[in-house]
py3Dmol code that shows the C-alpha trace and the ligand (Angstrom):
import py3Dmol

protein = """\
ATOM      1  CA  UNK A   1      71.241  10.572  22.926  1.00  0.00           C
ATOM      2  CA  UNK A   2      72.412   8.459  20.076  1.00  0.00           C
ATOM      3  CA  UNK A   3      70.400   5.587  18.612  1.00  0.00           C
ATOM      4  CA  UNK A   4      72.930   2.852  17.888  1.00  0.00           C
ATOM      5  CA  UNK A   5      70.408   0.269  16.783  1.00  0.00           C
ATOM      6  CA  UNK A   6      67.088   1.020  15.150  1.00  0.00           C
ATOM      7  CA  UNK A   7      63.867  -0.922  15.539  1.00  0.00           C
ATOM      8  CA  UNK A   8      62.424  -2.990  12.718  1.00  0.00           C
ATOM      9  CA  UNK A   9      59.310  -5.164  12.801  1.00  0.00           C
ATOM     10  CA  UNK A  10      60.110  -8.766  13.707  1.00  0.00           C
ATOM     11  CA  UNK A  11      60.185 -11.368  10.969  1.00  0.00           C
ATOM     12  CA  UNK A  12      57.125 -12.988  12.526  1.00  0.00           C
ATOM     13  CA  UNK A  13      55.177  -9.725  12.314  1.00  0.00           C
ATOM     14  CA  UNK A  14      56.262  -9.059   8.725  1.00  0.00           C
ATOM     15  CA  UNK A  15      55.418 -12.563   7.515  1.00  0.00           C
ATOM     16  CA  UNK A  16      52.046 -12.738   9.273  1.00  0.00           C
ATOM     17  CA  UNK A  17      51.191  -9.307   7.908  1.00  0.00           C
ATOM     18  CA  UNK A  18      51.927 -10.360   4.316  1.00  0.00           C
ATOM     19  CA  UNK A  19      50.132 -13.686   4.744  1.00  0.00           C
ATOM     20  CA  UNK A  20      47.068 -11.828   6.029  1.00  0.00           C
ATOM     21  CA  UNK A  21      46.402 -10.601   2.502  1.00  0.00           C
ATOM     22  CA  UNK A  22      48.148 -13.281   0.437  1.00  0.00           C
ATOM     23  CA  UNK A  23      46.567 -16.293   2.147  1.00  0.00           C
ATOM     24  CA  UNK A  24      43.912 -17.189   4.700  1.00  0.00           C
ATOM     25  CA  UNK A  25      45.256 -16.814   8.210  1.00  0.00           C
ATOM     26  CA  UNK A  26      43.731 -19.000  10.890  1.00  0.00           C
ATOM     27  CA  UNK A  27      41.884 -17.297  13.731  1.00  0.00           C
ATOM     28  CA  UNK A  28      44.816 -18.018  16.028  1.00  0.00           C
ATOM     29  CA  UNK A  29      47.355 -16.462  13.633  1.00  0.00           C
ATOM     30  CA  UNK A  30      45.094 -13.448  13.093  1.00  0.00           C
ATOM     31  CA  UNK A  31      44.986 -12.900  16.851  1.00  0.00           C
ATOM     32  CA  UNK A  32      48.748 -13.251  17.047  1.00  0.00           C
ATOM     33  CA  UNK A  33      49.176 -10.708  14.227  1.00  0.00           C
ATOM     34  CA  UNK A  34      46.928  -8.220  16.034  1.00  0.00           C
ATOM     35  CA  UNK A  35      48.864  -8.719  19.246  1.00  0.00           C
ATOM     36  CA  UNK A  36      52.217  -8.193  17.516  1.00  0.00           C
ATOM     37  CA  UNK A  37      50.938  -5.122  15.678  1.00  0.00           C
ATOM     38  CA  UNK A  38      49.709  -3.565  18.933  1.00  0.00           C
ATOM     39  CA  UNK A  39      52.970  -4.335  20.667  1.00  0.00           C
ATOM     40  CA  UNK A  40      54.994  -2.810  17.851  1.00  0.00           C
ATOM     41  CA  UNK A  41      52.779   0.253  17.778  1.00  0.00           C
ATOM     42  CA  UNK A  42      53.435   0.756  21.492  1.00  0.00           C
ATOM     43  CA  UNK A  43      57.183   0.403  21.015  1.00  0.00           C
ATOM     44  CA  UNK A  44      57.159   2.991  18.223  1.00  0.00           C
ATOM     45  CA  UNK A  45      55.200   5.385  20.443  1.00  0.00           C
ATOM     46  CA  UNK A  46      57.820   5.048  23.143  1.00  0.00           C
ATOM     47  CA  UNK A  47      60.631   5.512  20.602  1.00  0.00           C
ATOM     48  CA  UNK A  48      59.005   8.708  19.441  1.00  0.00           C
ATOM     49  CA  UNK A  49      58.766   9.983  22.991  1.00  0.00           C
ATOM     50  CA  UNK A  50      62.447   9.305  23.663  1.00  0.00           C
ATOM     51  CA  UNK A  51      63.429  10.911  20.349  1.00  0.00           C
ATOM     52  CA  UNK A  52      61.614  14.057  21.384  1.00  0.00           C
ATOM     53  CA  UNK A  53      62.465  14.245  25.065  1.00  0.00           C
ATOM     54  CA  UNK A  54      65.608  12.326  25.944  1.00  0.00           C
ATOM     55  CA  UNK A  55      68.462  14.802  26.010  1.00  0.00           C
ATOM     56  CA  UNK A  56      71.264  13.402  28.116  1.00  0.00           C
ATOM     57  CA  UNK A  57      74.246  11.608  26.643  1.00  0.00           C
ATOM     58  CA  UNK A  58      73.496   7.938  26.181  1.00  0.00           C
ATOM     59  CA  UNK A  59      73.387   5.112  23.670  1.00  0.00           C
ATOM     60  CA  UNK A  60      69.984   3.717  22.761  1.00  0.00           C
ATOM     61  CA  UNK A  61      69.583   0.154  21.495  1.00  0.00           C
ATOM     62  CA  UNK A  62      66.167  -0.755  20.168  1.00  0.00           C
ATOM     63  CA  UNK A  63      65.034  -4.346  20.200  1.00  0.00           C
ATOM     64  CA  UNK A  64      67.568  -6.988  21.172  1.00  0.00           C
ATOM     65  CA  UNK A  65      67.240 -10.744  21.122  1.00  0.00           C
ATOM     66  CA  UNK A  66      70.006 -12.418  23.082  1.00  0.00           C
ATOM     67  CA  UNK A  67      70.884 -15.858  24.381  1.00  0.00           C
ATOM     68  CA  UNK A  68      72.916 -16.822  27.411  1.00  0.00           C
ATOM     69  CA  UNK A  69      73.163 -20.314  28.953  1.00  0.00           C
ATOM     70  CA  UNK A  70      70.619 -21.581  26.420  1.00  0.00           C
ATOM     71  CA  UNK A  71      68.049 -19.034  27.576  1.00  0.00           C
ATOM     72  CA  UNK A  72      66.814 -16.550  25.009  1.00  0.00           C
ATOM     73  CA  UNK A  73      65.439 -13.196  26.094  1.00  0.00           C
ATOM     74  CA  UNK A  74      64.186 -10.107  24.390  1.00  0.00           C
ATOM     75  CA  UNK A  75      64.723  -6.464  25.309  1.00  0.00           C
ATOM     76  CA  UNK A  76      62.509  -3.712  23.886  1.00  0.00           C
ATOM     77  CA  UNK A  77      64.771  -0.783  24.705  1.00  0.00           C
ATOM     78  CA  UNK A  78      68.161  -0.532  26.347  1.00  0.00           C
ATOM     79  CA  UNK A  79      69.602   2.843  27.247  1.00  0.00           C
ATOM     80  CA  UNK A  80      73.272   2.829  28.117  1.00  0.00           C
ATOM     81  CA  UNK A  81      74.267   5.688  30.392  1.00  0.00           C
ATOM     82  CA  UNK A  82      77.855   6.163  31.593  1.00  0.00           C
ATOM     83  CA  UNK A  83      77.139   4.650  35.009  1.00  0.00           C
ATOM     84  CA  UNK A  84      74.001   2.592  34.549  1.00  0.00           C
ATOM     85  CA  UNK A  85      72.008   0.660  31.963  1.00  0.00           C
ATOM     86  CA  UNK A  86      68.262   1.226  31.811  1.00  0.00           C
ATOM     87  CA  UNK A  87      66.394  -1.849  30.588  1.00  0.00           C
ATOM     88  CA  UNK A  88      62.888  -0.990  29.449  1.00  0.00           C
ATOM     89  CA  UNK A  89      60.003  -3.206  28.515  1.00  0.00           C
ATOM     90  CA  UNK A  90      57.143  -1.429  26.761  1.00  0.00           C
ATOM     91  CA  UNK A  91      53.567  -2.629  27.168  1.00  0.00           C
ATOM     92  CA  UNK A  92      50.628  -1.375  25.162  1.00  0.00           C
ATOM     93  CA  UNK A  93      47.935  -2.755  27.494  1.00  0.00           C
ATOM     94  CA  UNK A  94      44.654  -0.953  27.155  1.00  0.00           C
ATOM     95  CA  UNK A  95      41.880  -0.613  29.719  1.00  0.00           C
ATOM     96  CA  UNK A  96      41.519  -1.251  33.438  1.00  0.00           C
ATOM     97  CA  UNK A  97      43.684  -3.796  35.191  1.00  0.00           C
ATOM     98  CA  UNK A  98      43.907  -4.856  38.801  1.00  0.00           C
ATOM     99  CA  UNK A  99      47.091  -5.847  40.573  1.00  0.00           C
ATOM    100  CA  UNK A 100      46.512  -8.595  43.109  1.00  0.00           C
ATOM    101  CA  UNK A 101      48.897 -10.994  44.818  1.00  0.00           C
ATOM    102  CA  UNK A 102      51.645 -10.659  42.241  1.00  0.00           C
ATOM    103  CA  UNK A 103      49.216 -11.062  39.336  1.00  0.00           C
ATOM    104  CA  UNK A 104      47.517  -8.842  36.787  1.00  0.00           C
ATOM    105  CA  UNK A 105      43.791  -9.214  36.227  1.00  0.00           C
ATOM    106  CA  UNK A 106      41.673  -7.708  33.527  1.00  0.00           C
ATOM    107  CA  UNK A 107      37.918  -7.428  34.182  1.00  0.00           C
ATOM    108  CA  UNK A 108      38.482  -8.896  37.679  1.00  0.00           C
ATOM    109  CA  UNK A 109      38.719 -12.550  36.646  1.00  0.00           C
ATOM    110  CA  UNK A 110      40.905 -12.738  33.537  1.00  0.00           C
ATOM    111  CA  UNK A 111      44.466 -13.374  34.678  1.00  0.00           C
ATOM    112  CA  UNK A 112      47.335 -11.982  32.633  1.00  0.00           C
ATOM    113  CA  UNK A 113      51.056 -12.675  32.940  1.00  0.00           C
ATOM    114  CA  UNK A 114      52.652 -10.162  35.256  1.00  0.00           C
ATOM    115  CA  UNK A 115      55.162  -8.317  33.038  1.00  0.00           C
ATOM    116  CA  UNK A 116      57.441  -7.905  36.040  1.00  0.00           C
ATOM    117  CA  UNK A 117      58.384 -11.587  35.872  1.00  0.00           C
ATOM    118  CA  UNK A 118      59.555 -11.290  32.277  1.00  0.00           C
ATOM    119  CA  UNK A 119      61.442  -8.121  33.200  1.00  0.00           C
ATOM    120  CA  UNK A 120      63.298  -9.750  36.105  1.00  0.00           C
ATOM    121  CA  UNK A 121      64.223 -12.674  33.866  1.00  0.00           C
ATOM    122  CA  UNK A 122      65.627 -10.334  31.205  1.00  0.00           C
ATOM    123  CA  UNK A 123      67.602  -8.355  33.779  1.00  0.00           C
ATOM    124  CA  UNK A 124      69.079 -11.492  35.350  1.00  0.00           C
ATOM    125  CA  UNK A 125      70.084 -12.911  31.969  1.00  0.00           C
ATOM    126  CA  UNK A 126      71.554  -9.602  30.807  1.00  0.00           C
ATOM    127  CA  UNK A 127      73.667  -9.500  33.985  1.00  0.00           C
ATOM    128  CA  UNK A 128      74.969 -12.990  33.244  1.00  0.00           C
ATOM    129  CA  UNK A 129      75.703 -12.138  29.640  1.00  0.00           C
ATOM    130  CA  UNK A 130      77.616  -8.961  30.474  1.00  0.00           C
ATOM    131  CA  UNK A 131      79.541 -10.757  33.191  1.00  0.00           C
ATOM    132  CA  UNK A 132      80.522 -13.502  30.786  1.00  0.00           C
ATOM    133  CA  UNK A 133      82.058 -10.844  28.539  1.00  0.00           C
ATOM    134  CA  UNK A 134      83.831  -9.190  31.436  1.00  0.00           C
ATOM    135  CA  UNK A 135      81.559  -6.174  31.450  1.00  0.00           C
ATOM    136  CA  UNK A 136      80.108  -5.177  34.759  1.00  0.00           C
ATOM    137  CA  UNK A 137      77.594  -2.407  35.131  1.00  0.00           C
ATOM    138  CA  UNK A 138      74.514  -1.497  37.116  1.00  0.00           C
ATOM    139  CA  UNK A 139      71.153  -2.283  35.530  1.00  0.00           C
ATOM    140  CA  UNK A 140      67.843  -0.665  36.354  1.00  0.00           C
ATOM    141  CA  UNK A 141      64.704  -2.176  34.837  1.00  0.00           C
ATOM    142  CA  UNK A 142      61.227  -0.793  34.228  1.00  0.00           C
ATOM    143  CA  UNK A 143      57.999  -1.693  32.496  1.00  0.00           C
ATOM    144  CA  UNK A 144      56.568   1.335  30.725  1.00  0.00           C
ATOM    145  CA  UNK A 145      52.825   1.239  30.104  1.00  0.00           C
ATOM    146  CA  UNK A 146      52.620   3.517  27.118  1.00  0.00           C
ATOM    147  CA  UNK A 147      48.897   3.411  26.309  1.00  0.00           C
ATOM    148  CA  UNK A 148      47.187   6.514  27.769  1.00  0.00           C
ATOM    149  CA  UNK A 149      44.031   4.392  28.139  1.00  0.00           C
ATOM    150  CA  UNK A 150      45.739   2.094  30.652  1.00  0.00           C
ATOM    151  CA  UNK A 151      44.955   2.019  34.373  1.00  0.00           C
ATOM    152  CA  UNK A 152      46.358  -0.309  37.033  1.00  0.00           C
ATOM    153  CA  UNK A 153      44.457  -0.463  40.304  1.00  0.00           C
ATOM    154  CA  UNK A 154      46.367  -1.321  43.484  1.00  0.00           C
ATOM    155  CA  UNK A 155      49.654  -0.712  41.708  1.00  0.00           C
ATOM    156  CA  UNK A 156      52.305  -1.168  44.406  1.00  0.00           C
ATOM    157  CA  UNK A 157      54.787   1.682  44.694  1.00  0.00           C
ATOM    158  CA  UNK A 158      57.807  -0.549  45.051  1.00  0.00           C
ATOM    159  CA  UNK A 159      57.273  -2.218  41.674  1.00  0.00           C
ATOM    160  CA  UNK A 160      59.135  -1.199  38.497  1.00  0.00           C
ATOM    161  CA  UNK A 161      55.950  -0.055  36.784  1.00  0.00           C
ATOM    162  CA  UNK A 162      55.829   3.273  34.962  1.00  0.00           C
ATOM    163  CA  UNK A 163      52.174   4.192  34.449  1.00  0.00           C
ATOM    164  CA  UNK A 164      51.091   6.587  31.675  1.00  0.00           C
ATOM    165  CA  UNK A 165      50.902   9.498  34.122  1.00  0.00           C
ATOM    166  CA  UNK A 166      54.466   8.807  35.291  1.00  0.00           C
ATOM    167  CA  UNK A 167      56.210   8.657  31.925  1.00  0.00           C
ATOM    168  CA  UNK A 168      57.177  12.323  31.840  1.00  0.00           C
ATOM    169  CA  UNK A 169      58.818  12.207  35.250  1.00  0.00           C
ATOM    170  CA  UNK A 170      60.501   8.954  34.255  1.00  0.00           C
ATOM    171  CA  UNK A 171      62.113  10.653  31.254  1.00  0.00           C
ATOM    172  CA  UNK A 172      63.015  13.624  33.417  1.00  0.00           C
ATOM    173  CA  UNK A 173      64.866  11.254  35.714  1.00  0.00           C
ATOM    174  CA  UNK A 174      66.700   9.794  32.700  1.00  0.00           C
ATOM    175  CA  UNK A 175      67.630  13.332  31.697  1.00  0.00           C
ATOM    176  CA  UNK A 176      69.367  13.881  35.024  1.00  0.00           C
ATOM    177  CA  UNK A 177      72.331  11.756  33.911  1.00  0.00           C
ATOM    178  CA  UNK A 178      75.035  14.298  33.160  1.00  0.00           C
ATOM    179  CA  UNK A 179      78.184  12.257  32.538  1.00  0.00           C
ATOM    180  CA  UNK A 180      79.758  11.709  29.137  1.00  0.00           C
ATOM    181  CA  UNK A 181      79.459   8.447  27.244  1.00  0.00           C
ATOM    182  CA  UNK A 182      82.715   6.505  27.486  1.00  0.00           C
ATOM    183  CA  UNK A 183      84.561   4.105  25.194  1.00  0.00           C
ATOM    184  CA  UNK A 184      83.569   1.343  27.566  1.00  0.00           C
ATOM    185  CA  UNK A 185      79.879   2.214  27.114  1.00  0.00           C
ATOM    186  CA  UNK A 186      80.358   2.057  23.366  1.00  0.00           C
ATOM    187  CA  UNK A 187      82.102  -1.319  23.745  1.00  0.00           C
ATOM    188  CA  UNK A 188      79.105  -2.699  25.649  1.00  0.00           C
ATOM    189  CA  UNK A 189      76.737  -1.423  22.953  1.00  0.00           C
ATOM    190  CA  UNK A 190      78.852  -2.935  20.170  1.00  0.00           C
ATOM    191  CA  UNK A 191      79.087  -6.256  21.943  1.00  0.00           C
ATOM    192  CA  UNK A 192      75.331  -6.504  22.545  1.00  0.00           C
ATOM    193  CA  UNK A 193      74.489  -5.525  18.966  1.00  0.00           C
ATOM    194  CA  UNK A 194      76.939  -8.114  17.633  1.00  0.00           C
ATOM    195  CA  UNK A 195      75.207 -10.787  19.732  1.00  0.00           C
ATOM    196  CA  UNK A 196      71.706  -9.845  18.531  1.00  0.00           C
ATOM    197  CA  UNK A 197      69.831 -12.671  16.779  1.00  0.00           C
ATOM    198  CA  UNK A 198      67.241 -12.191  14.070  1.00  0.00           C
ATOM    199  CA  UNK A 199      65.174 -15.301  14.622  1.00  0.00           C
ATOM    200  CA  UNK A 200      63.286 -15.780  17.829  1.00  0.00           C
ATOM    201  CA  UNK A 201      62.765 -19.356  19.025  1.00  0.00           C
ATOM    202  CA  UNK A 202      59.386 -18.176  20.317  1.00  0.00           C
ATOM    203  CA  UNK A 203      58.025 -17.052  16.966  1.00  0.00           C
ATOM    204  CA  UNK A 204      55.052 -18.973  15.627  1.00  0.00           C
ATOM    205  CA  UNK A 205      55.021 -18.682  11.864  1.00  0.00           C
ATOM    206  CA  UNK A 206      52.445 -20.872  10.100  1.00  0.00           C
ATOM    207  CA  UNK A 207      53.646 -23.109   7.294  1.00  0.00           C
ATOM    208  CA  UNK A 208      53.191 -21.702   3.808  1.00  0.00           C
ATOM    209  CA  UNK A 209      54.238 -22.677   0.307  1.00  0.00           C
ATOM    210  CA  UNK A 210      54.915 -20.741  -2.856  1.00  0.00           C
ATOM    211  CA  UNK A 211      52.094 -22.511  -4.684  1.00  0.00           C
ATOM    212  CA  UNK A 212      49.546 -21.638  -2.018  1.00  0.00           C
ATOM    213  CA  UNK A 213      50.056 -17.912  -1.513  1.00  0.00           C
ATOM    214  CA  UNK A 214      48.334 -15.476  -3.811  1.00  0.00           C
ATOM    215  CA  UNK A 215      50.668 -13.912  -6.331  1.00  0.00           C
ATOM    216  CA  UNK A 216      50.230 -10.517  -7.898  1.00  0.00           C
ATOM    217  CA  UNK A 217      50.653  -6.832  -7.243  1.00  0.00           C
ATOM    218  CA  UNK A 218      48.645  -5.571  -4.261  1.00  0.00           C
ATOM    219  CA  UNK A 219      47.351  -2.071  -3.861  1.00  0.00           C
ATOM    220  CA  UNK A 220      49.490  -0.328  -1.240  1.00  0.00           C
ATOM    221  CA  UNK A 221      46.426   1.414   0.153  1.00  0.00           C
ATOM    222  CA  UNK A 222      43.793  -1.311   0.456  1.00  0.00           C
ATOM    223  CA  UNK A 223      45.718  -4.553  -0.231  1.00  0.00           C
ATOM    224  CA  UNK A 224      43.363  -5.449  -3.063  1.00  0.00           C
ATOM    225  CA  UNK A 225      44.613  -7.587  -5.945  1.00  0.00           C
ATOM    226  CA  UNK A 226      42.345  -5.771  -8.412  1.00  0.00           C
ATOM    227  CA  UNK A 227      45.285  -3.858  -9.762  1.00  0.00           C
ATOM    228  CA  UNK A 228      45.646  -3.171 -13.474  1.00  0.00           C
ATOM    229  CA  UNK A 229      48.482  -1.771 -15.489  1.00  0.00           C
ATOM    230  CA  UNK A 230      47.927   1.613 -17.141  1.00  0.00           C
ATOM    231  CA  UNK A 231      51.013   3.001 -18.833  1.00  0.00           C
ATOM    232  CA  UNK A 232      53.672   3.628 -16.197  1.00  0.00           C
ATOM    233  CA  UNK A 233      51.134   3.278 -13.386  1.00  0.00           C
ATOM    234  CA  UNK A 234      49.261   0.590 -11.495  1.00  0.00           C
ATOM    235  CA  UNK A 235      45.647   1.452 -10.905  1.00  0.00           C
ATOM    236  CA  UNK A 236      43.481  -0.113  -8.173  1.00  0.00           C
ATOM    237  CA  UNK A 237      39.942  -0.894  -9.287  1.00  0.00           C
ATOM    238  CA  UNK A 238      38.743  -1.165  -5.689  1.00  0.00           C
ATOM    239  CA  UNK A 239      39.877   2.084  -4.071  1.00  0.00           C
ATOM    240  CA  UNK A 240      41.065   4.104  -7.041  1.00  0.00           C
ATOM    241  CA  UNK A 241      44.614   4.206  -5.691  1.00  0.00           C
ATOM    242  CA  UNK A 242      47.444   4.732  -8.130  1.00  0.00           C
ATOM    243  CA  UNK A 243      51.165   4.080  -7.916  1.00  0.00           C
ATOM    244  CA  UNK A 244      54.144   3.970 -10.214  1.00  0.00           C
ATOM    245  CA  UNK A 245      54.714   0.545 -11.708  1.00  0.00           C
ATOM    246  CA  UNK A 246      58.338   0.520 -10.524  1.00  0.00           C
ATOM    247  CA  UNK A 247      57.235   1.302  -6.956  1.00  0.00           C
ATOM    248  CA  UNK A 248      54.530  -1.345  -7.138  1.00  0.00           C
ATOM    249  CA  UNK A 249      57.086  -3.908  -8.233  1.00  0.00           C
ATOM    250  CA  UNK A 250      59.453  -2.959  -5.432  1.00  0.00           C
ATOM    251  CA  UNK A 251      56.599  -3.354  -2.906  1.00  0.00           C
ATOM    252  CA  UNK A 252      55.559  -6.656  -4.394  1.00  0.00           C
ATOM    253  CA  UNK A 253      59.105  -8.002  -4.436  1.00  0.00           C
ATOM    254  CA  UNK A 254      59.583  -6.972  -0.838  1.00  0.00           C
ATOM    255  CA  UNK A 255      56.790  -9.434   0.041  1.00  0.00           C
ATOM    256  CA  UNK A 256      58.489 -12.055  -2.147  1.00  0.00           C
ATOM    257  CA  UNK A 257      61.854 -11.682  -0.405  1.00  0.00           C
ATOM    258  CA  UNK A 258      60.374 -11.691   3.089  1.00  0.00           C
ATOM    259  CA  UNK A 259      58.274 -14.789   2.425  1.00  0.00           C
ATOM    260  CA  UNK A 260      60.899 -16.640   0.390  1.00  0.00           C
ATOM    261  CA  UNK A 261      64.365 -15.422   1.390  1.00  0.00           C
ATOM    262  CA  UNK A 262      65.985 -18.328  -0.450  1.00  0.00           C
ATOM    263  CA  UNK A 263      64.412 -17.554  -3.808  1.00  0.00           C
ATOM    264  CA  UNK A 264      66.428 -15.359  -6.133  1.00  0.00           C
ATOM    265  CA  UNK A 265      65.083 -12.299  -7.882  1.00  0.00           C
ATOM    266  CA  UNK A 266      65.247 -13.253 -11.546  1.00  0.00           C
ATOM    267  CA  UNK A 267      63.216 -11.982 -14.491  1.00  0.00           C
ATOM    268  CA  UNK A 268      61.361 -15.286 -14.602  1.00  0.00           C
ATOM    269  CA  UNK A 269      60.531 -15.277 -10.888  1.00  0.00           C
ATOM    270  CA  UNK A 270      59.351 -11.672 -11.019  1.00  0.00           C
ATOM    271  CA  UNK A 271      57.203 -12.431 -14.069  1.00  0.00           C
ATOM    272  CA  UNK A 272      55.573 -15.273 -12.171  1.00  0.00           C
ATOM    273  CA  UNK A 273      55.223 -13.416  -8.850  1.00  0.00           C
ATOM    274  CA  UNK A 274      53.879 -10.086 -10.122  1.00  0.00           C
ATOM    275  CA  UNK A 275      51.442 -11.675 -12.611  1.00  0.00           C
ATOM    276  CA  UNK A 276      50.240  -8.436 -14.252  1.00  0.00           C
ATOM    277  CA  UNK A 277      53.338  -7.602 -16.284  1.00  0.00           C
ATOM    278  CA  UNK A 278      53.303  -9.538 -19.504  1.00  0.00           C
ATOM    279  CA  UNK A 279      56.567  -8.235 -20.939  1.00  0.00           C
ATOM    280  CA  UNK A 280      59.756  -9.764 -19.614  1.00  0.00           C
ATOM    281  CA  UNK A 281      61.743  -6.989 -21.322  1.00  0.00           C
ATOM    282  CA  UNK A 282      59.851  -4.471 -19.236  1.00  0.00           C
ATOM    283  CA  UNK A 283      60.552  -6.387 -16.019  1.00  0.00           C
ATOM    284  CA  UNK A 284      64.229  -6.536 -16.957  1.00  0.00           C
ATOM    285  CA  UNK A 285      64.401  -2.765 -17.494  1.00  0.00           C
ATOM    286  CA  UNK A 286      62.829  -2.057 -14.113  1.00  0.00           C
ATOM    287  CA  UNK A 287      65.074  -4.559 -12.333  1.00  0.00           C
ATOM    288  CA  UNK A 288      68.165  -3.117 -14.017  1.00  0.00           C
ATOM    289  CA  UNK A 289      67.248   0.353 -12.818  1.00  0.00           C
ATOM    290  CA  UNK A 290      66.251  -0.395  -9.241  1.00  0.00           C
ATOM    291  CA  UNK A 291      68.190  -3.508  -8.242  1.00  0.00           C
ATOM    292  CA  UNK A 292      71.784  -4.654  -8.298  1.00  0.00           C
ATOM    293  CA  UNK A 293      72.548  -6.987 -11.163  1.00  0.00           C
ATOM    294  CA  UNK A 294      74.614 -10.009 -10.173  1.00  0.00           C
ATOM    295  CA  UNK A 295      76.246 -11.708 -13.120  1.00  0.00           C
ATOM    296  CA  UNK A 296      76.521 -15.424 -12.940  1.00  0.00           C
ATOM    297  CA  UNK A 297      77.648 -17.531 -15.843  1.00  0.00           C
ATOM    298  CA  UNK A 298      74.778 -19.980 -15.647  1.00  0.00           C
ATOM    299  CA  UNK A 299      72.010 -17.810 -14.277  1.00  0.00           C
ATOM    300  CA  UNK A 300      72.149 -14.160 -13.374  1.00  0.00           C
ATOM    301  CA  UNK A 301      69.934 -12.562 -10.767  1.00  0.00           C
ATOM    302  CA  UNK A 302      69.263  -9.283  -8.950  1.00  0.00           C
ATOM    303  CA  UNK A 303      69.819  -8.169  -5.394  1.00  0.00           C
ATOM    304  CA  UNK A 304      68.309  -5.462  -3.236  1.00  0.00           C
ATOM    305  CA  UNK A 305      70.490  -2.364  -3.418  1.00  0.00           C
ATOM    306  CA  UNK A 306      70.307  -1.248   0.201  1.00  0.00           C
ATOM    307  CA  UNK A 307      70.040  -3.698   3.065  1.00  0.00           C
ATOM    308  CA  UNK A 308      66.920  -3.093   5.126  1.00  0.00           C
ATOM    309  CA  UNK A 309      65.070  -1.778   2.074  1.00  0.00           C
TER     310      UNK A 309
END
"""
ligand_1 = """\
1
ZN
Zn 43.231 -0.113 -3.523
"""
view = py3Dmol.view(width=600, height=400)
view.addModel(protein, "pdb")
view.setStyle({"model": 0}, {"cartoon": {"style": "trace"}})
view.addModel(ligand_1, "xyz")
view.setStyle({"model": 1}, {"stick": {}})
view.zoomTo()
view.show()
């Protein structure tokens, strides 16, 4: 197998995560952050499993956000085999659930959206999208429940649900594809990746302003702001953690860029954002070494060296 698109945390997850220690998240946003973190954790678990066990020739696309006919849909994992595409939705549900009359219930009375509905929608829209681009191929869809602590009572056999005890045989089935990946398969993968969007219309990011978020270097271990400069190192007064000043700055600027993508990395901005470094010369030296200098006649700035950081 070949991974043609890697997974990265969504912008919503990254921003909420940073705001959780740089501002006060509302209860609702905190819940949303927890939900996104769990979901992402489940997806990574499934990725790991495929990395270890999927052997047949195929192209793996992780995390796609696509739009067709004004409908946006998300796909956790797409595996392109020579004769079929496997569309996989990963769920990290934990605990005991009951399947009843096309619905999922937790603790008998708490109704939860049946993930099959979302899956069917994604499959239908993917069909339309491929057709529009003159690409026809079979699609098989499944919901993989990756959490070993998940149970579904009354799970019907004719549903596309892969329970934790069935994951191994599911991957075995995937491994029984023996054909070679074709140019046409690669063309489908390229097309889908080119159509991928970064921003989901469903994301709920709270409003925030530069003046309201807490500035400063945070400890990479405990997220405390009680970080002091000691020589070439940053020392955390709360947990005793220590990291190189240059690394601390890179971490801190990563937050800056994610929260404020329109703001440029300049010595002045870094001075203001990092708080603890009093020497602009020192900031300049670190930026020169670790970032790309962009000369501009009126105001120069720095850029991240590698995309994706
Ligand atoms: Zn700490």
